[in-house]
C-alpha positions as CSV (number, residue, x, y, z in Angstrom):
1,X,-52.9,-152.3,-38.8
2,X,-54.8,-152.7,-42.0
3,X,-58.0,-150.6,-42.1
4,X,-60.6,-151.2,-44.7
5,X,-62.6,-148.2,-45.8
6,X,-66.1,-149.7,-45.7
7,X,-65.5,-150.7,-42.0
8,X,-65.3,-146.9,-41.3
9,X,-68.9,-146.1,-42.2
10,X,-70.8,-145.1,-39.0
11,X,-67.9,-143.8,-37.1
12,X,-68.0,-140.2,-38.1
13,X,-68.5,-139.2,-34.5
14,X,-65.2,-140.9,-33.5
15,X,-63.5,-139.0,-36.4
16,X,-65.1,-135.7,-35.5
17,X,-63.7,-136.0,-31.9
18,X,-60.3,-136.6,-33.3
19,X,-60.7,-133.7,-35.7
20,X,-61.5,-131.3,-32.8
21,X,-58.5,-132.7,-30.8
22,X,-56.4,-132.1,-33.9
23,X,-57.5,-128.5,-34.3
24,X,-57.1,-127.8,-30.6
25,X,-53.6,-129.2,-30.4
26,X,-52.5,-127.3,-33.6
27,X,-53.9,-124.1,-32.1
28,X,-52.0,-124.9,-28.8
29,X,-48.8,-125.0,-30.7
30,X,-49.4,-121.8,-32.6
31,X,-46.8,-119.3,-31.4
32,X,-49.1,-116.4,-32.0
33,X,-52.0,-117.8,-30.1
34,X,-52.8,-117.8,-26.3
35,X,-55.0,-120.9,-26.5
36,X,-54.1,-123.5,-23.9
37,X,-55.2,-127.0,-24.9
38,X,-54.4,-128.5,-21.6
39,X,-56.6,-126.1,-19.8
40,X,-59.5,-126.7,-22.2
41,X,-59.1,-130.4,-22.2
42,X,-59.4,-130.6,-18.4
43,X,-62.5,-128.6,-18.5
44,X,-64.2,-130.2,-21.4
45,X,-66.7,-133.0,-21.4
46,X,-66.2,-135.8,-24.0
47,X,-64.1,-133.2,-26.2
48,X,-67.3,-131.2,-26.8
49,X,-65.8,-127.9,-26.0
50,X,-62.3,-128.2,-27.3
51,X,-62.8,-125.9,-30.2
52,X,-65.8,-124.3,-32.0
53,X,-66.4,-126.6,-34.8
54,X,-69.8,-128.0,-36.3
55,X,-70.1,-131.5,-37.5
56,X,-71.6,-130.3,-40.6
57,X,-68.6,-128.4,-41.7
58,X,-66.4,-131.3,-40.6
59,X,-68.3,-133.8,-42.8
60,X,-67.8,-131.5,-45.8
61,X,-64.0,-131.9,-45.6
62,X,-62.2,-134.1,-48.0
63,X,-60.0,-135.8,-45.5
64,X,-62.5,-136.9,-42.9
65,X,-61.7,-140.6,-43.6
66,X,-58.1,-140.1,-42.1
67,X,-59.4,-138.8,-38.8
68,X,-61.7,-141.9,-38.6
69,X,-58.7,-144.0,-39.3
70,X,-56.8,-142.5,-36.4
71,X,-59.7,-143.2,-34.1
72,X,-59.8,-146.9,-35.3
73,X,-55.9,-147.2,-35.2
74,X,-55.9,-146.4,-31.3
75,X,-59.4,-148.0,-30.6
76,X,-60.7,-144.4,-29.8
77,X,-58.4,-144.1,-26.8
78,X,-58.1,-140.3,-26.4
79,X,-54.8,-140.4,-24.6
80,X,-53.0,-142.4,-27.4
81,X,-54.6,-140.3,-30.2
82,X,-53.6,-137.2,-28.3
83,X,-50.0,-138.5,-28.2
84,X,-50.1,-139.4,-31.9
85,X,-51.1,-135.9,-32.9
86,X,-48.7,-134.1,-30.5
87,X,-45.9,-136.2,-31.9
88,X,-46.5,-135.3,-35.5
89,X,-47.5,-131.7,-35.1
90,X,-44.3,-131.3,-32.9
91,X,-42.3,-132.6,-35.8
92,X,-44.3,-130.7,-38.5
93,X,-46.5,-127.8,-37.5
94,X,-48.2,-128.1,-41.0
95,X,-49.1,-131.8,-40.5
96,X,-52.3,-132.8,-42.0
97,X,-54.2,-133.9,-45.2
98,X,-53.5,-137.2,-46.6
99,X,-50.4,-137.6,-44.5
100,X,-52.4,-138.0,-41.2
101,X,-52.0,-141.8,-41.4
102,X,-49.1,-142.3,-43.7
103,X,-45.9,-144.4,-42.9
104,X,-44.0,-141.3,-42.1
105,X,-46.5,-140.2,-39.4
106,X,-46.5,-143.6,-37.9
107,X,-42.7,-143.5,-37.8
108,X,-42.8,-140.0,-36.1
109,X,-45.2,-141.3,-33.5
110,X,-43.0,-144.5,-32.8
111,X,-39.8,-142.3,-32.6
112,X,-41.6,-139.9,-30.2
113,X,-42.7,-142.9,-28.0
114,X,-39.1,-144.2,-27.9
115,X,-37.8,-140.8,-26.6
116,X,-40.6,-140.2,-23.9
117,X,-40.4,-143.7,-22.6
118,X,-36.8,-143.2,-21.7
119,X,-37.0,-139.5,-21.0
120,X,-34.8,-139.4,-17.8
121,X,-32.1,-141.4,-19.4
122,X,-32.2,-139.4,-22.6
123,X,-32.2,-136.1,-20.7
124,X,-29.1,-137.2,-18.7
125,X,-27.4,-138.4,-21.8
126,X,-28.0,-135.2,-23.6
127,X,-26.9,-133.1,-20.7
128,X,-23.6,-135.0,-20.6
129,X,-23.1,-134.4,-24.3
130,X,-23.8,-130.8,-23.9
131,X,-21.4,-130.5,-21.0
132,X,-18.7,-132.2,-23.0
133,X,-19.3,-130.0,-26.0
134,X,-18.8,-127.1,-23.8
135,X,-15.5,-128.4,-22.2
136,X,-14.2,-128.8,-25.6
137,X,-15.2,-125.4,-26.9
138,X,-13.7,-123.8,-23.8
139,X,-10.5,-125.6,-24.4
140,X,-10.5,-124.6,-28.0
141,X,-11.1,-120.9,-27.1
142,X,-8.4,-121.1,-24.4
143,X,-5.6,-122.7,-26.6
144,X,-6.3,-120.4,-29.6
145,X,-6.2,-117.4,-27.3
146,X,-8.9,-115.7,-29.4
147,X,-11.7,-113.5,-28.2
148,X,-14.5,-115.0,-30.4
149,X,-16.7,-115.4,-27.3
150,X,-17.9,-112.5,-25.3
151,X,-16.4,-112.0,-21.9
152,X,-19.9,-112.5,-20.4
153,X,-19.7,-116.2,-21.6
154,X,-16.2,-117.0,-20.8
155,X,-15.5,-115.2,-17.6
156,X,-18.8,-114.8,-15.9
157,X,-20.0,-117.2,-13.3
158,X,-23.0,-115.0,-12.3
159,X,-24.8,-114.5,-15.6
160,X,-26.6,-117.8,-15.8
161,X,-27.2,-120.5,-13.2
162,X,-29.9,-123.3,-13.0
163,X,-32.8,-121.2,-12.0
164,X,-34.1,-122.9,-8.9
165,X,-33.8,-122.2,-5.2
166,X,-33.4,-125.8,-4.6
167,X,-30.3,-126.0,-6.9
168,X,-26.9,-125.7,-5.1
169,X,-24.5,-123.1,-6.4
170,X,-21.3,-124.4,-7.9
171,X,-17.9,-124.3,-5.9
172,X,-16.0,-124.5,-9.2
173,X,-16.0,-121.5,-11.5
174,X,-15.5,-123.6,-14.4
175,X,-18.8,-125.2,-14.0
176,X,-20.5,-121.8,-14.4
177,X,-18.3,-121.1,-17.5
178,X,-19.3,-124.4,-19.1
179,X,-23.0,-123.8,-18.4
180,X,-22.7,-120.2,-19.8
181,X,-21.1,-121.5,-23.0
182,X,-24.1,-123.9,-23.3
183,X,-26.8,-121.4,-23.2
184,X,-25.4,-118.0,-24.0
185,X,-24.2,-116.5,-27.4
186,X,-22.9,-113.6,-29.2
187,X,-25.2,-111.5,-31.3
188,X,-26.2,-113.2,-34.6
189,X,-25.3,-116.7,-33.4
190,X,-27.5,-119.4,-31.7
191,X,-26.6,-120.8,-28.3
192,X,-24.7,-124.0,-28.4
193,X,-27.7,-125.9,-26.9
194,X,-29.8,-124.6,-29.9
195,X,-27.2,-125.5,-32.5
196,X,-27.0,-129.0,-30.9
197,X,-30.8,-129.4,-31.3
198,X,-30.7,-128.1,-34.9
199,X,-28.0,-130.6,-35.7
200,X,-30.1,-133.5,-34.1
201,X,-27.5,-134.2,-31.6
202,X,-30.0,-133.7,-28.6
203,X,-33.6,-134.2,-28.5
204,X,-36.4,-131.5,-28.5
205,X,-37.5,-132.9,-25.2
206,X,-34.2,-132.1,-23.6
207,X,-34.2,-128.5,-24.8
208,X,-37.8,-128.1,-23.6
209,X,-37.0,-129.3,-20.1
210,X,-33.7,-127.5,-20.1
211,X,-35.6,-124.2,-20.8
212,X,-38.2,-124.9,-18.1
213,X,-35.6,-125.6,-15.4
214,X,-33.1,-122.9,-16.2
215,X,-35.1,-120.1,-17.9
216,X,-32.0,-119.7,-20.3
217,X,-34.2,-118.6,-23.1
218,X,-34.9,-115.3,-21.4
219,X,-31.5,-114.0,-22.6
220,X,-31.8,-115.3,-26.1
221,X,-32.3,-112.9,-29.2
222,X,-36.1,-113.1,-29.7
223,X,-35.9,-111.0,-32.8
224,X,-34.2,-113.9,-34.4
225,X,-37.1,-115.6,-36.3
226,X,-36.0,-119.1,-35.5
227,X,-35.9,-118.3,-31.7
228,X,-39.2,-116.4,-31.9
229,X,-40.9,-119.4,-33.5
230,X,-39.3,-122.1,-31.6
231,X,-39.5,-120.9,-28.0
232,X,-43.2,-120.5,-27.8
233,X,-43.6,-123.9,-29.4
234,X,-41.3,-125.5,-26.8
235,X,-43.0,-123.8,-24.0
236,X,-46.3,-125.1,-25.3
237,X,-44.7,-128.6,-25.6
238,X,-43.8,-128.5,-22.0
239,X,-47.3,-128.4,-20.8
240,X,-48.1,-131.6,-22.9
241,X,-44.9,-133.4,-21.9
242,X,-45.0,-135.8,-18.8
243,X,-41.7,-135.4,-17.0
244,X,-40.5,-135.5,-13.4
245,X,-39.3,-131.9,-12.4
246,X,-37.3,-133.2,-9.3
247,X,-35.7,-135.9,-11.1
248,X,-34.6,-133.7,-14.0
249,X,-33.4,-131.1,-11.7
250,X,-31.2,-133.7,-9.8
251,X,-29.8,-134.8,-13.2
252,X,-28.9,-131.3,-14.1
253,X,-27.1,-130.7,-10.7
254,X,-25.2,-133.8,-11.1
255,X,-24.1,-133.2,-14.7
256,X,-23.3,-129.5,-14.5
257,X,-22.1,-129.4,-10.8
258,X,-20.4,-132.7,-10.4
259,X,-19.1,-133.4,-6.8
260,X,-15.8,-134.7,-8.0
261,X,-14.0,-133.5,-11.1
């Protein structure tokens, strides 16, 4: 969509609403903050109480035009504007300035839409990939007869399970071993599931849902800066991500505890 600057005059109120939403969502993702955007949004009226910000201070900013452009891009649709902001702050916590409406930001939004519009399929595909990686890793360790992985990962079927009373326990010990290989790690190393995200082999949505269903991050090393920063952001994302808990739980049961092997 081509937006002509002179068409934006008189729309500062729209831009101001977008700016307040932008500030609120950034604050929501801040790992050091207890602000919950979703709670405030549900209680606010026309976004008037999302954050404390005066219109006068907003209008003094040098980038107000970009917030107005965002409003016009999405025809002042709050849900679409929210999704656009979430998609970009999720990708880059420092997103802002003149980059608010550039091609990279639009591409990030479109890529985010592609993922969330096929979320269940993506989650199942990623879980199958993770299990296959764990099987390959287990076989590698078994064949090499090394002890590079801790006994708690290789031999314990009790350390980690899908954390839900509705999830049936595995009848096969290897299922638990594979799951442990996915979510546990030795000191100084990231869990396999985190390494797969960092290598862009699974989506951020998959890890977010996986954490919510399993509670696997409770055993991670939170003194590790990357874990300490990532886990709160993913938990914050969980409350903004629209996903079906029962369906995703069923996918995890099917992938990690298959009835026939």
